C-alpha positions as CSV (number, residue, x, y, z in Angstrom):
1,M,111.7,78.4,135.0
2,F,109.6,75.9,136.8
3,I,110.6,72.5,137.4
4,T,108.6,69.6,138.8
5,T,109.1,65.7,139.2
6,S,105.6,65.3,138.2
7,Y,103.6,67.0,135.2
8,F,102.0,70.4,134.4
9,T,98.4,70.5,133.4
10,D,97.3,71.6,130.1
11,N,96.0,74.8,131.5
12,A,99.5,75.6,133.1
13,R,101.3,74.8,129.8
14,Q,98.7,77.1,127.8
15,Y,99.3,79.9,130.3
16,A,103.1,79.8,129.9
17,E,102.9,79.9,126.1
18,R,100.5,82.8,126.2
19,L,103.0,85.2,128.1
20,E,104.6,87.3,125.6
21,A,106.6,89.8,127.9
22,K,108.2,87.1,130.0
23,K,109.4,83.7,129.0
24,I,108.3,80.9,131.4
25,I,110.1,77.3,130.9
26,L,108.2,74.4,132.2
27,I,110.3,71.3,132.9
28,D,108.3,68.1,134.0
29,G,109.7,65.0,135.5
30,T,110.2,63.3,132.2
31,E,112.2,66.2,130.6
32,L,114.0,66.6,133.9
33,S,115.1,63.0,133.9
34,K,116.3,63.4,130.3
35,L,118.4,66.4,131.0
36,M,120.0,64.7,134.0
37,I,120.9,61.7,132.1
38,N,122.3,63.8,129.2
39,H,124.4,66.0,131.6
40,N,125.4,63.2,134.0
41,V,123.8,65.1,137.0
42,G,122.6,62.8,139.9
43,V,123.1,59.8,138.0
44,D,125.4,56.7,138.1
45,I,126.6,54.4,135.4
46,S,125.2,50.9,136.5
47,N,126.2,48.8,133.3
48,T,128.3,49.3,130.2
49,F,128.7,46.9,127.3
50,V,131.2,46.6,124.3
51,V,130.2,46.4,120.9
52,K,132.8,44.6,118.7
53,A,133.2,44.9,114.8
54,I,135.2,42.4,112.7
55,D,138.6,44.0,111.5
56,Y,138.7,42.8,108.0
57,D,142.3,44.0,107.5
58,Y,143.7,41.8,110.4
59,F,144.4,38.8,108.2
60,K,145.3,40.8,105.0
61,D,149.2,40.4,105.4
62,E,149.0,36.8,106.0
């Protein structure tokens, strides 16, 4: 596995795909960021928001 905060060249990607005996996984900066966010690694929650929906049963008994 090779990880970079930048990007891999097309040649590097093609080389990794051509290897049959050994599997090389390339993770670039964009993919690394997504993985960090999805797995809560090295990130903080800065904002949250509440989505409300109308409870149509609330006034049913009145």
